DRENBATI-698659 format. One line per 4 residues: their letters; for each residue x, y, z of N, C-alpha, C, O. Coordinates in steps of 0.1 Angstrom, whole numbers, plus 5000, padded with zeros to 4 digits. Example, Ala and Ser with C-alpha at 12.3 -4.5 7.8 and 13.67 -1.06 7.14 Angstrom:
BEGIN
AS = 5132/4943/5078/5123/4955/5078/5132/4967/5078/5142/4967/5085; 5128/4978/5071/5137/4989/5071/5129/5000/5079/5134/5011/5080
//
This chain:
BEGIN
MAVA = 7025/9840/5908/7023/9844/5921/7017/9858/5922/7008/9860/5930; 7021/9866/5913/7016/9880/5913/7001/9880/5910/6993/9888/5916; 6997/9872/5900/6983/9871/5897/6974/9866/5909/6964/9871/5912; 6980/9856/5915/6972/9850/5927/6971/9861/5938/6961/9862/5944
LWRA = 6982/9868/5941/6982/9878/5951/6972/9890/5947/6966/9895/5956; 6971/9892/5934/6963/9903/5930/6948/9899/5929/6939/9907/5933; 6945/9887/5925/6931/9883/5922/6924/9875/5933/6912/9875/5934; 6932/9868/5941/6926/9859/5951/6929/9863/5965/6938/9871/5968
RGLW = 6921/9858/5975/6923/9860/5989/6921/9847/5996/6915/9838/5991; 6927/9846/6008/6925/9834/6016/6938/9829/6021/6949/9834/6017; 6937/9819/6029/6949/9814/6036/6959/9808/6026/6971/9810/6027; 6954/9801/6016/6963/9794/6006/6971/9804/5999/6983/9801/5996
VWVT = 6966/9815/5995/6973/9826/5988/6984/9831/5997/6996/9833/5992; 6981/9834/6009/6991/9840/6018/7002/9830/6021/7014/9834/6021; 6999/9818/6024/7009/9808/6027/7017/9805/6015/7030/9804/6016; 7011/9804/6003/7019/9801/5991/7028/9812/5988/7040/9810/5983
AIVF = 7024/9825/5990/7033/9836/5988/7045/9836/5997/7056/9838/5993; 7043/9832/6010/7054/9832/6019/7063/9821/6016/7076/9822/6016; 7058/9809/6012/7067/9798/6008/7075/9802/5995/7087/9799/5994; 7068/9808/5986/7074/9812/5973/7086/9821/5976/7097/9819/5970
FTVS = 7084/9832/5984/7095/9841/5986/7106/9835/5995/7117/9839/5993; 7103/9826/6004/7113/9820/6012/7122/9811/6003/7134/9811/6004; 7116/9803/5994/7123/9795/5985/7132/9804/5975/7143/9800/5972; 7126/9815/5971/7133/9824/5963/7146/9830/5970/7156/9831/5963
IVDH = 7145/9833/5982/7156/9838/5990/7167/9827/5991/7179/9830/5989; 7163/9815/5994/7173/9804/5994/7180/9803/5981/7192/9800/5980; 7172/9804/5970/7178/9803/5956/7188/9814/5954/7199/9812/5948; 7185/9826/5958/7194/9837/5956/7207/9836/5964/7218/9839/5960
LDAI = 7205/9831/5977/7217/9828/5985/7226/9817/5978/7238/9818/5978; 7220/9807/5972/7227/9797/5965/7235/9803/5953/7246/9800/5950; 7228/9812/5946/7234/9819/5934/7246/9827/5939/7257/9828/5932; 7245/9834/5950/7256/9842/5955/7267/9833/5959/7279/9836/5956
TAGL = 7265/9822/5966/7275/9813/5970/7282/9808/5958/7295/9807/5958; 7275/9803/5948/7281/9797/5936/7289/9808/5929/7300/9805/5924; 7284/9820/5928/7291/9831/5921/7304/9834/5928/7314/9838/5921; 7304/9834/5941/7317/9837/5948/7327/9826/5948/7339/9829/5949
LAPA = 7322/9814/5948/7331/9802/5948/7338/9799/5935/7349/9796/5934; 7330/9801/5924/7335/9798/5911/7330/9808/5901/7318/9808/5897; 7338/9818/5898/7333/9829/5889/7330/9824/5875/7335/9813/5871; 7321/9831/5869/7317/9827/5855/7328/9827/5845/7338/9835/5847
PQVF = 7328/9818/5836/7339/9818/5825/7339/9832/5818/7329/9839/5817; 7350/9835/5812/7352/9848/5805/7342/9849/5793/7338/9860/5790; 7339/9837/5787/7330/9838/5776/7316/9843/5780/7309/9848/5771; 7313/9841/5792/7300/9846/5797/7301/9859/5805/7292/9864/5812
GGGS = 7313/9866/5803/7314/9879/5809/7321/9878/5823/7321/9888/5830; 7326/9866/5827/7332/9865/5840/7345/9872/5840/7352/9874/5830; 7350/9875/5852/7363/9880/5854/7363/9896/5854/7372/9902/5859; 7353/9902/5848/7352/9916/5848/7338/9920/5851/7329/9913/5850
GPSP = 7336/9933/5855/7323/9937/5859/7320/9936/5873/7329/9934/5881; 7307/9938/5877/7304/9938/5891/7305/9924/5897/7306/9914/5890; 7305/9924/5910/7306/9911/5918/7294/9902/5914/7283/9907/5911; 7296/9889/5914/7285/9880/5911/7274/9880/5921/7263/9874/5920
AVVP = 7276/9887/5933/7266/9887/5943/7257/9899/5942/7247/9900/5949; 7260/9909/5933/7252/9921/5932/7237/9918/5928/7228/9922/5935; 7235/9912/5917/7222/9910/5912/7214/9901/5920/7202/9904/5924; 7219/9889/5924/7211/9880/5933/7209/9887/5947/7198/9885/5953
GLQM = 7218/9895/5951/7216/9902/5964/7205/9912/5963/7197/9914/5973; 7204/9920/5952/7193/9929/5950/7179/9922/5949/7169/9926/5954; 7179/9910/5942/7167/9902/5941/7163/9897/5955/7151/9897/5958; 7173/9893/5963/7170/9888/5976/7164/9900/5985/7155/9897/5993
LIDL = 7169/9912/5983/7164/9923/5990/7149/9926/5987/7141/9929/5996; 7146/9924/5974/7132/9926/5970/7123/9915/5976/7112/9918/5981; 7128/9903/5977/7121/9892/5983/7119/9895/5998/7108/9892/6003; 7129/9900/6004/7128/9903/6019/7117/9913/6021/7110/9913/6031
VALW = 7117/9923/6013/7107/9934/6014/7093/9928/6012/7083/9932/6019; 7092/9919/6002/7079/9913/6000/7074/9905/6012/7062/9905/6015; 7083/9897/6018/7080/9890/6030/7076/9899/6041/7066/9896/6048; 7083/9910/6043/7080/9919/6053/7066/9925/6051/7058/9926/6061
LLTR = 7063/9928/6039/7050/9934/6036/7039/9923/6038/7028/9926/6043; 7041/9910/6035/7031/9900/6037/7029/9897/6052/7018/9893/6055; 7038/9900/6060/7036/9898/6075/7031/9910/6082/7029/9910/6094; 7028/9921/6075/7022/9933/6081/7008/9929/6086/7001/9921/6079
RNVK = 7004/9935/6096/6990/9932/6102/6979/9934/6092/6970/9926/6091; 6979/9946/6085/6968/9949/6076/6968/9940/6064/6957/9937/6059; 6980/9935/6059/6980/9926/6048/6976/9912/6052/6968/9906/6045; 6980/9908/6064/6975/9895/6069/6960/9895/6070/6953/9885/6067
RYYL = 6955/9906/6076/6940/9907/6077/6933/9907/6064/6923/9900/6063; 6939/9913/6054/6933/9913/6040/6931/9899/6035/6921/9896/6030; 6942/9891/6036/6941/9878/6031/6934/9868/6040/6927/9859/6035; 6936/9869/6053/6931/9859/6062/6917/9861/6066/6910/9852/6070
DATA = 6912/9874/6066/6898/9876/6070/6889/9871/6059/6878/9867/6062; 6894/9870/6047/6886/9864/6036/6883/9849/6039/6872/9844/6037; 6893/9842/6045/6891/9828/6049/6880/9828/6060/6872/9819/6060; 6881/9837/6070/6871/9837/6081/6857/9839/6075/6848/9834/6080
RERR = 6856/9848/6066/6843/9851/6060/6837/9839/6052/6825/9837/6052; 6846/9832/6046/6842/9820/6038/6836/9809/6047/6827/9802/6043; 6841/9808/6059/6837/9798/6068/6823/9801/6074/6816/9791/6078; 6819/9813/6074/6806/9817/6081/6795/9813/6072/6783/9815/6076
//
């Protein structure tokens, strides 16, 4: 995804990035739910240390920032204006 965002422009890149980060947020929410409902076994470090929601929560925060940046007017223009130029 990072390579596509860096190297390509157009509607497909922008939509794919939004879908990717949305699915990623759902996955992090699932990890938080699973971690809170059934803690990891002690052999995997469960029972001690930070809450199982900390790392997926931080990852979800990064995804939310990425989605926010993708929906900014100048970023949308950067990716979507390329599509308009290709049609001409």
